C-alpha positions as CSV (number, residue, x, y, z in Angstrom):
1,M,134.6,67.6,138.3
2,T,137.6,69.4,140.6
3,A,138.2,68.2,144.4
4,N,140.8,68.8,146.7
5,F,141.3,68.3,150.4
6,T,143.2,70.9,152.7
7,H,144.6,69.9,156.2
8,S,145.8,72.7,158.3
9,W,147.0,74.1,162.0
10,Q,145.9,77.1,163.0
11,W,147.3,78.8,166.4
12,G,146.7,81.7,168.4
13,Q,148.5,83.7,171.5
14,A,147.4,83.6,175.0
15,R,148.8,85.2,178.4
16,N,147.9,84.1,182.0
17,T,148.8,87.3,183.5
18,L,151.2,90.5,182.5
19,H,154.2,89.2,184.4
20,E,154.3,85.8,182.0
21,A,155.3,86.0,178.4
22,R,152.7,85.2,175.6
23,F,152.6,81.6,174.4
24,F,150.7,79.8,171.6
25,V,147.7,78.2,171.7
26,P,145.6,76.0,169.3
27,S,143.0,78.4,168.0
28,T,139.4,78.0,168.2
29,N,138.8,79.7,164.8
30,N,140.6,76.6,162.4
31,V,139.0,74.2,160.4
32,P,141.7,71.5,160.4
33,N,140.5,68.8,157.8
34,A,137.8,70.3,155.1
35,F,137.0,68.0,151.4
36,K,135.6,70.2,148.3
37,M,134.4,69.1,145.7
38,G,132.4,70.6,142.4
39,L,130.7,68.8,139.1
40,N,129.7,70.5,136.2
41,W,128.2,68.0,133.5
42,D,126.9,69.4,130.4
43,V,124.9,66.4,129.1
44,P,126.3,65.8,125.3
45,V,122.6,65.1,124.2
46,G,120.8,67.5,121.9
47,R,120.7,70.6,119.7
48,E,124.3,71.8,119.3
49,R,125.8,69.3,121.3
50,R,128.1,66.0,120.6
51,F,125.1,63.6,120.0
52,G,121.6,64.4,118.5
53,S,122.6,67.9,117.0
54,N,120.1,66.8,114.4
55,M,117.1,65.6,116.3
56,G,113.7,66.8,116.1
57,A,112.4,69.4,118.3
58,W,110.2,67.5,119.5
59,L,112.9,64.7,121.1
60,N,115.4,67.6,121.5
61,A,112.7,69.2,124.1
62,A,112.6,65.6,125.8
63,I,115.9,64.6,126.4
64,G,118.5,67.5,124.7
65,G,119.8,70.2,126.4
66,W,120.1,69.1,129.9
67,A,122.8,70.3,132.8
68,F,123.9,69.2,135.9
69,N,125.9,70.6,138.7
70,M,126.6,70.0,142.2
71,K,128.9,71.4,144.9
72,G,129.7,70.0,148.2
73,F,132.1,70.2,151.3
74,V,132.9,67.8,154.1
75,Q,134.9,69.6,156.6
76,S,136.1,69.3,160.1
77,G,133.9,70.3,163.5
78,T,134.1,73.5,165.4
79,Q,137.0,73.5,168.0
80,L,136.0,74.5,171.3
81,T,137.7,75.4,174.7
82,V,137.5,76.2,178.2
83,V,139.9,77.2,180.8
84,G,139.9,77.0,184.2
85,A,138.5,73.4,184.5
86,K,139.9,69.6,185.1
87,L,138.5,66.3,183.7
88,V,137.9,63.7,186.8
89,G,137.3,60.1,185.6
90,M,138.5,60.3,181.7
91,T,141.0,61.4,179.2
92,E,140.6,64.3,177.1
93,E,140.4,61.6,174.2
94,Q,137.6,59.6,176.5
95,L,135.8,63.3,176.7
96,Q,135.5,63.5,172.6
97,D,134.7,60.1,172.4
98,M,131.2,61.4,174.2
99,F,131.0,64.6,172.6
100,K,128.3,64.2,170.0
101,I,124.8,65.2,169.0
102,R,122.0,63.8,171.1
103,I,118.5,64.8,169.9
104,V,116.1,63.8,173.2
105,K,112.5,64.6,173.4
106,D,111.2,65.8,176.9
107,P,108.7,62.9,178.3
108,N,106.9,65.5,180.2
109,T,106.6,68.5,178.1
110,G,107.4,66.6,174.5
111,V,110.0,69.8,173.7
112,T,112.9,68.3,171.8
113,I,116.5,69.0,173.4
114,V,119.5,68.9,172.0
115,Y,122.6,67.7,174.0
116,D,126.9,67.2,172.8
117,L,127.6,65.4,175.7
118,P,125.7,62.2,177.9
119,D,123.3,62.7,180.5
120,D,125.3,61.4,183.2
121,V,128.1,63.7,182.7
122,I,126.3,67.0,182.5
123,L,124.5,66.1,185.7
124,N,127.5,65.6,187.5
125,T,129.3,68.3,185.9
126,R,126.6,70.4,187.4
127,R,127.2,69.0,190.9
128,A,130.9,69.5,190.6
129,Y,130.3,73.4,190.1
130,S,127.5,73.4,192.6
131,T,129.0,74.3,195.7
132,S,128.1,75.4,199.1
133,A,129.7,76.5,202.0
134,T,127.5,75.4,204.5
135,T,127.6,71.3,203.7
136,L,130.0,68.9,204.8
137,D,131.1,67.8,201.3
138,G,130.7,71.2,200.2
139,Y,128.5,70.9,197.4
140,S,124.6,71.9,197.4
141,T,122.0,70.0,199.0
142,A,119.8,70.2,195.8
143,L,122.0,68.1,193.2
144,G,124.2,66.2,196.2
145,A,128.1,65.3,195.1
146,P,129.2,64.1,191.8
147,T,130.7,61.0,190.9
148,G,131.7,59.1,187.6
149,Q,132.9,61.2,184.8
150,Y,132.2,65.1,185.0
151,I,134.1,68.4,184.5
152,A,135.1,70.3,187.4
153,P,136.5,73.4,188.5
154,A,140.5,73.6,188.6
155,G,140.6,74.9,191.6
156,S,139.5,72.7,194.8
157,P,140.7,72.7,198.2
158,E,143.7,71.1,198.1
159,C,144.7,73.5,195.0
160,F,144.4,77.1,195.0
161,Q,144.0,78.1,191.5
162,L,145.2,81.7,190.9
163,Y,146.3,81.8,187.3
164,A,145.0,79.3,184.6
165,G,147.2,76.3,184.3
166,D,148.2,76.3,188.2
167,C,145.8,73.4,189.6
168,A,145.4,71.5,185.9
169,K,145.8,71.8,182.3
170,R,145.2,74.9,181.1
171,N,142.8,74.5,178.7
172,I,140.5,71.3,177.8
173,Y,139.4,70.8,173.6
174,V,137.1,69.6,172.3
175,R,136.0,69.0,168.5
176,G,132.4,69.4,167.2
177,P,130.9,66.8,164.9
178,I,131.6,67.2,161.2
179,S,129.5,69.6,159.2
180,T,128.6,68.6,155.4
181,R,126.3,70.6,152.9
182,F,125.8,69.7,149.2
183,D,124.1,72.2,146.6
184,I,122.7,70.8,143.0
185,N,121.5,72.3,140.2
186,L,119.5,70.6,137.5
187,R,119.5,73.2,134.0
188,K,117.2,72.4,130.8
189,Q,116.8,74.5,127.9
190,F,114.3,74.3,125.3
191,D,114.6,76.1,121.9
192,V,111.4,77.9,121.4
193,Y,111.6,79.5,117.8
194,R,114.8,80.2,116.1
195,R,117.4,82.1,118.7
196,L,114.1,82.2,120.8
197,K,115.2,80.3,124.0
198,F,113.8,78.9,127.3
199,Q,115.7,78.4,130.3
200,L,114.4,76.1,133.1
201,T,116.6,75.6,136.3
202,V,115.7,74.1,139.8
203,D,118.5,74.3,142.4
204,V,118.2,72.3,145.7
205,L,120.3,73.7,148.6
206,N,121.4,71.3,151.2
207,V,119.8,68.3,149.6
208,F,120.8,65.9,152.3
209,N,119.1,68.4,154.8
210,A,122.0,68.1,156.9
211,I,121.5,70.1,160.3
212,N,124.9,71.3,161.4
213,F,124.5,72.3,164.8
214,N,126.5,74.7,166.4
215,P,128.2,72.6,169.8
216,V,128.6,74.5,172.9
217,F,131.4,73.2,175.6
218,N,130.2,75.3,178.6
219,P,130.7,73.6,181.8
220,G,128.7,75.0,184.8
221,G,126.1,74.9,187.4
222,G,123.4,75.5,185.3
223,S,120.4,73.5,183.8
224,G,121.4,74.2,180.3
225,I,124.8,73.2,180.0
226,M,126.1,71.6,177.0
227,Q,122.5,72.6,175.3
228,V,122.6,72.9,171.7
229,T,119.8,75.9,170.7
230,S,121.2,76.9,167.3
231,S,122.4,75.7,164.3
232,Y,123.8,77.3,160.6
233,Q,121.9,79.3,158.9
234,D,122.6,82.6,157.2
235,V,119.5,84.6,156.5
236,S,120.3,87.7,156.9
237,G,123.4,87.5,154.5
238,T,122.4,84.2,151.8
239,Y,118.7,84.1,152.7
240,D,119.7,80.5,153.6
241,P,117.7,79.2,156.9
242,G,120.0,76.6,157.2
243,G,117.8,73.2,156.2
244,R,116.7,71.7,152.9
245,L,115.7,74.6,150.0
246,V,114.4,74.4,146.7
247,Q,114.1,77.2,144.2
248,V,113.1,77.3,140.8
249,A,114.0,79.8,138.1
250,W,113.3,80.7,134.3
251,R,114.5,83.4,131.7
252,F,114.1,83.5,128.3
253,M,117.0,84.1,125.7
254,W,117.5,85.5,122.0
C-alpha cells in the first residue's frame, strides 16, 4: 500500500493596465491539497503462493489465486474567481461557507437543477446586476432592488471603477467542493491444464459513484447564474462517462 499527501501553492500574473506593473495573483489551476493512495494485494492463498501451495484443484479454484487492487484520491475543489465585483452583507469566508452543491427539483417541470449558492443569494445577485436608468432606485422593475447578502458589480454611482480594484477588492475567490474518486480491481486466476491458465478480471471504476460537479462562479443578471450544468467526464480520452463503470475482462495464458 502506498499513499501520499501534497500541499501546494501556485501563482499566476495579472495586470490591470499597461501603465502598471504586473503582479502575482493566486492561480485558478492549482489543487492545494491532494491525498492519493494505491493498494495491491495478492491474497497469499493458492498454488504457487505462501499458503495452500499443494491444495487440490477444486479448492484452489474456489479460494486460491485471488488478487485485489485499489487506487483513489481525495483532493481540494477547483478554485474560482471573479474580477470586478464586490460582496454585500457578507465576507469572503461567509461566501465560501455558502458555496456548496445544491440539487433541487423544479416543482413545476420536475427537472433536476444543480446550484452552488443559496436561492436568496442568487436572486439578489441578479437584482444587483439588473440595473435600469429609468427607475428611481436604479434597478430593474421586474426583479426589484437587492437586499440581504449578494454579489454586486464593483462600480456604483458612488464609485466609478476605471480599473479592477478601484472600488472593491480586485478578485473574489471561492473554492469548489472536494473531488473524490476510487477504482477497484478484482482478479481471479484459474489453473486449467499444466501451463494453461485462465484469468478473470472485474474492474469497478468510480466505485462510490461520486459525481464531481464542475462548479461555476458567474455573478450577473441572467437566470442561469450559479447553475451547474456539467460534471467530470473524459469520454473522448479514456472513455470515462463520469459515473460508476463496471467492466469484465478475461484472458488465457500458456
